[in-house]
C-alpha angles and dihedrals in degrees: 000000000000117000102168135075102215123312100312109032141058123230117262112282094020123119119185134192114196130196102251104180145358096250100170130016125191128185112217137177089266100043134277133339116199127189109211115186118206091235132038109268109225098158138010093263090062089069091067121094088005130133121222132197117216119215117200112192119194143147127235095181137006110284093018124097124186128205123196115192116195134182103176113013097190096080129086111296111241118254110250129197125278098268096193095180099047117123132182126242104037121138135043118245123205138174117216125206136027118353110270092009108065118186091206143347133217138199113197123193120172106318094335125095129188111204125193117194114214120237129011140012103037109252128172118168134185113213142179127186090353093305124117111233098181138344141204109216143159113348091359097115110055145162109209128196123195126208117220089257096046113144098222125114100258096211144298120333093208112152091348089161088058095054096250103102117140120283121268102224130177101209128050141173121214140182128194124203123194121265109206131210107285092007112143127198125215136176129032092150135290099338120167101204126080114334092227105071098201110129094019133121108219123189114197098216122124113238139165095236105133125238095285096069140067089253123095139205092210112045117181120179091213128105136172131201137207088250092080106263143083134211128215119191104210100216126109093203134071111322117183119205126197103191102195086317099112107016096025093202092056147051108232124197124182138181134189115259140033103306143038131192129196138170127219111211122201125223122144090198121042090244091054091049090053091044091056094040092053091044085062100039102026139263132251118282114240112266127208121267091237090066091066091068126090118294119206121197136200085229120230116283100013121120115252145154134169092286091054092046093048092048091056093047094047092047090053089053092046089055094047092247108149112226126188108172134029116203126204111206128205101305095065078091124056117270115265089019100087115167109017093118091228123127112241099255092204091070102016106041093158108037096162091051092046093050090049091051091050090050088051086060087058094252133137118220129224125187131197121245139162135189095253127100117205118223092239091059117099086229091067094071090043093051093044093050093050097042095246097140134080108262138213118244089261091060097254122126113269110239141167138170102228097108110007122010111269093351123178130206122240111238104227091182085074109080091205092053091049092050090048092051091046091052089062090053093049089056089056092049089051088055091055107270112147106189142011131226102215102204128185123004094147105091096073115157128229105208093074144097125232127215093243095042095252118168109261090218092054092042094055093081097025095055092081091059093054091046097049093041091055091053096042091051090056091052093048092048092050103036102026133244112310094025099074121098135168131194098215132177107189128052147148136188108332093023088110088075089068108056147221115049127177131206102250131226113354128167124245099257139102089248091056091046088057094047089049090057090049089054092051093048091048090050091049088056087052095062102270112134104185126045143159142178141201107281108228094016128275108248116062126356119286121229115246093264095054091045093052095045091047090048092058090047094045095051091053096071139068097275130021130197136172107214139144144163112249105358136062115255101209107135098235088062086074105038141304093265088060086061090053092047091050092049093047097051097036092054091043091054093047092050088053093053095109086059099039096045090054091048088054090051088052089058088054092049102040110009093246106143126237093231105051129195111232089245089063095057098033106033094153094054109088088198089074096052098101102023113133104149097070138038146179119258098213116326099306114039122073117204124193110180121210112247103182141060094243095061098236119144129188111196141158125241116198117223120292137061115305125193125206109243091206099035109028089228115145123218133184110234132207100108150030124308133192121207138168119220136187120224093273093059146044135168103293114162135175119223123245112272095016123151108202118194108214124194127230093232134061101177100084139011099231105061128125100281096196094057107094093352119176123202111209107204113199124205125272131010133088134299113290143201112214124192124205117192123193121226085250091060099254113130143187133195129221120202109205116199119188125215132173102304096338140071134214122209126199114191139190090203117113089208127081118254138184128238116209113189110207109219126224117244105246089233109030113198 
């Protein structure tokens, strides 16, 4: 939200009070408390009729420092996120200077120091090793009031037609942190525009806007920069970011109300920033190995029954296309009844028998759900009678017709409503369902009351977390830890704990394929470790070329699903080469499962995502700063998808020797490269010094990885220790020592394995 009119003036109807000086600084048991008047105090009389802003500086974990800025403290305290890793008592506060008249004060936590300079002008810096990472200076800390005729944009317009546009407040708090020369900002959730956020206005407000808009399903008020730190704004409501787009030397973030809290998170590397951020907000739960295989969907509005489903599954097997999960989208339930959690008896008269028959084909089953209850459903009357739905202020059930006729919204702030909803899911698990696609959760209204009295504005983004947590808990209770998996669309801070998420509604074009990748990379830099997307795009039907290129891309990630809107997405519906492409990249992915499964476990341990932006693996290479058409799959495999019909790809190889995974060709990196690829290929390169564990099977994702394991040892690099973990949890380590031209491997595995030393081309190109 922009409040100023150029450098000197405010916009019409805007009044601002800025922290002008650190007048009084107190060291407490929890950190520092600073009184910052909104004018310079030169005499005692200046303290009268004067507003102050109070800054409380504290540390929840080593290397993380929080700042809460408050104008009036008597109001309702903003709801913050569930900071599962926060602990009390971190940080060491100190006053510097004469007793009673400090010249400055510091709070140090880990390698990060917050320093407040006494007096005017206001100056708060965040430092490490004597270097300033970011600073809050003159006019950075402000309390802003809007007149009714103020000319600012009062918030996001996301889904305005659905009654869930952003709130139109009259009082806001903002902070501005410095944006240095060459400093680049990343993150802020799954955003489909440019990966580098400099110059952008970003509204953190969940909306069902598709991938071709500025809106996002997964809004995360967290960013990191290439200067070695990240920032989390701890507010579940609407947070507006101006990333060098109002004050071009600063990142501004503002929230409605009388206070704002944020955390500065030290790196210095991007991986270390994410490791600390996810230590505070949580890391992905482990997901089962079977979920890494190929998922096939009915698609959305297509006609299907058990015979149709079985024909697709059998045809996949006949073509040697390994399939792991079959997904039933919306119309497994009867139209107008969503969600009543009842199979449509007209087309699925024997759901238990059908699920058993699918399990006999060695498949897992996922079904679509959402948190809305249509009026025609028998559950509507039950939920209304028991008070399980979100209500209007007059006590009536909130309803609308924009998805299902007369639908209501389950109130997950009500423990009884949550237990009721979960009981319906347990019945499905008892029938044989293995996973849930938790769709929607973004169109959450504002003119409502919640059971626990939560602020509707703060619940708009937070609702998705309660919804997905309720479903995930059911799966964990029923299937056990490590065997629960969602396919979720909406999220906010903490959503990464409940994997997997997918990219939402894209169109079936190369352009949408590229924007989908940008969204996934942005989400990865927002702390989400596991991610997927609709192969081929959702809206419309892709031509054969788009489908084949998207198939290669989609199978080179953590999770892979064929899905669409109004057409089937079985590969032979496009052409026979699409079948061959599907077979090639599905079997490739399954052979890489010993590698991929361990990369997924790394996300659980450290918060480092499976799909990694180039900036995450090569932070010291300025050539990677703006890259958003390629990525690293784990630490060692570079993927550059093809985004055009001609097959040309321009991509960047960091320095070192790279080896083609599909070709064996070696190339010297350190610059851009242009290649042309047919549909059975794409730029897929292995990093210098890599040791890739390859499985002996390529027909399923959940086989014993140590049986018949091959270690592919690539040229260059240092000695390595590689871990391979079985789907059952058993693991073995392999210590690879390099000598001149040879390698030695010492293993803890009781099973034999093969070492394949990949040779360097005598004249790498």
